[in-house]
N, C-alpha and C positions, 0 to 999 in steps of 0.2 A: 169594481169592488176593491181591487188591489190598492189604489191610491187612498180610498177611505180607510181601509184596514191599516195601512201604513200610518196615516194621520192619527188614527186612534191609538196606535202603538206609541207614537211619539208623544201624544198627549198623556197617555198613561205613564210613560217614562218620566215626563216632566213632573207630573203629580207625585209620583213615588220619590223622585229626587227632592222635591220641595218638602215632602213629609220627612224624608231622611235628614235633610238639612235642618228643618225645624226641630226634630228630635235631638240632633246633635247640639244645637244652640241651647235648647232647654236643659239638656244634661250638663253642658258647660256652665250655664247660669247657676244651676243647683250646686255644682262643685265649687264655683267661685263664691257663691253666697255662703256655703258651708265653711270654706276656708276662712273667709272674712269673719264669720261668727266665732270660729274657734280662736282666731287671733284676738278678737275683742274680749272674749271671756277669759283668756289667759293673761292679757296685758292691760285691759281697760281702754285700749285704743284700737281704732280701725287701721287696717294695713297702711293706708296713705298717711295716717297720722304717725304710725310707728316709724315709717320711713323718714319722717321729718325730724326724728330725734337726733340730737347732735352729740357726738362723742369726740372730745378733743384728743389729739395725739400728744405724745410726750413733748414734742417740739412746740406745739401750740401752747401747751400748759406752761412751758418754760418762758415763752414770750408774754403770756398773759399775767401770770402770778405777780411779777414785780410791779405791775401797774395798779394792783388792787389796794384799797385803803380800808381801814377799820373806823367805822363811825357809829356811835350809839344814838338811837333816837331818844328824845326826851320821854315819849310815851310809846311803848311797844304796841303796834297794831299789826297783827299778822295772821297767817294761816296755821294749821296744825298738821304736820306730818302726812302729806299725801304719799302714796307709793310713787315709784319713779315714772311710771307711765303717766299718771295724772300730774306729776310735777312738771313734766315737759309741757303739758297743756297750760299749767299755771304760768310758766315762764313765757309761753306764747301770748298770754293775755296780760303781760306785765304793765302795759300802758293803762289798761282798764283797772288793774289792781291799784296802781298809784292814784288813779282818779277816785277810787273808793277810800283812799287814805291809808292803804296797806303800806307798811314800811319795813316789815320783817318777814322772811320766809323760813320755814322749818324744813330741814332735810334729814331724813332718817337713814342712818347707816345700818341697814337691817340684815342680819345673818340668819342662816338656817344650819341645822345639824344633820350630818349623814348618819347612817346606821352605825358606823364604827366610831362615832363621837367626834369626827373631824367636822369642820365648819366650812361654809362657803357663802358667798354673796352673789345674788343674781344681778346681772347688769351693773357690775362694779364701775366700769368705765363711764356708764351713763350717770350713775349717782354722783361720782366725783365731778363730772362735767357739768351737771345741773347745778351743783353747789357753786362752781366757778361762774356759770352763767348768771346765777342769782346775784353774785357780787358785781359782775359786770353791769347788770341792770340797775345797780345803785341801791339794792336792798341790803339791810342788815341780815345776817344769817344765823340761825340756831341749828347746831348739829348735835344729834343724839345717837349714840350707839344703842341698838336694840336687837332682840332675838325673836324670830318666829317661834311661837310656843307660848307667847304671852296672850293668847286668846283663849278659846274654850278647849283647844287641843294642846296637851302637854308635850314636853320633849319626848317622854317615853311613848306617848301615843303615836308620835311620828316615827317610832322605830329606833330612836337613838338611845344609846346607853352611855351615860356620863355621870360621874359622881359630883357631889357639891364642890369638893376641892378642885376637881378638874374644871368645873364650870367657872369658878372664881378665878382660876389662873387664866383661862381663855378670856374672861371678861377684862382682866387687867391688860393682857396683851393687846386686845383690840382697842381698848380705851386709849392706850398710849399711842398706838398706830394712828388713830384718828385725831388725837390731840396734836400730833405732829403735823398732819395734813391740814388741820384747822388753822394752825399757826401759819403755815405756808400761804394759806388763803386769807389770812388776817380775818378769820371768822370772829364775829362779836360774842357769840354765846356757845358754850360747849358743855354737853352733858356726858360724863363717862359711861353711864348706862341708864337708859330710861326704864323706870318701873322695876328696878332690881328687886324690890320688896315682893312684887307679884310673882316674879320668876322663882324666887326662893321659896315662898310659901306654897305655890302651886306645883312646883316640880321636885322639891326636896324635903321641905318640912311636912307637907301633906296633911296639915291639920290647922284648925282655926280656933282651938281652945286657948285659954289665957296663957298657959305655959308655952305653947307653940308660937303664939304671937310674939311673946317676949323673946324667945330664942331667935325667931326670924328677924326681929328688930335689931338684935345684937349683931347677927351675921351681917346684915345690911349696913348697919352703922360702922362696924369695924372695917368693912371693905371701903366705904366712902372715906373714912378717916385715913386709911392707909394709901389710897390711890391719889388723894388730893396733892400731896407734895410732889409726887412723881409727875402728875399732870402739869403742875405749875413749873416744873423744870423745862418743859418743852412748849408750853402754851401760855400766852400772856393776856388772853382775853378774859371774859367773865365766865366763871364755872358754875354750873347748875346741878343741883341734886333734885331729881324729879321722881316722885313716888306715885304709886297707883292708889295706895290706901293712906288715909290719915288716921292711923290707929293709935290707941293710947300707949302702946308699946314704944313708940318713938319718943315720947316725952322723956323717958328714962335715959335715952341715948342722945339727947339734944346736944350735949357738949361735943360729941364726935363730929358734928357738922360745922364746927367753927372754921371759918376761912372760906366757906362757899359764898358766892355772891348772891345766889338765888336759891330758895327752897320752895318746893311746891308739888 
């Protein structure tokens, strides 16, 4: 009986060991899947795709930038403003895009505000690198500065406290910073700030009656008028004024946009 008892004990041990290992593997799979899902929800990419993103070092940038050229397509055919995670995927599919006739890529320089009113950009190195990659791939490039808060969630809803005057000052600072970088990369099209009219009306004017629209149009027009000569001091490509709304209030301020290459 002793040998049979020993044999049963060994079999029982093996079964328990297998169950334990199976349980561990299942737990690891659940954790792995959960982490992958979290990364995908946060970035739009699975981890293996995220790991493939390319960020150029300063030394690499210094070597690449002098080799870039500025070329304007006769007809612009392009994408519109993917976030940086999807932009990496767009660039990975550059051959397919060219096959579809795409000749221009849009890169968003998107900022967010902290509670204290200071600002930051997520994955700045990746954004700048993707812009350069797009140029290397032979695409014309459109760069536009923008702020998170131009959706259904306002700057205040995100917990930041900032006045209109402070916002316009920050907007100018970042517009000129990116205008300089756009010039270094010989970018074809540059927008000092995308949909400034939306940001002003939704975050500072906070009304859509006729008087408010007129005031918002004035603020937006004056900022565009004042920033243009400063941008042109550091950037020699085409300058774009891009709006969210096509409101009647802009008609009264049309003269303020003289000198822009594109309005839309």
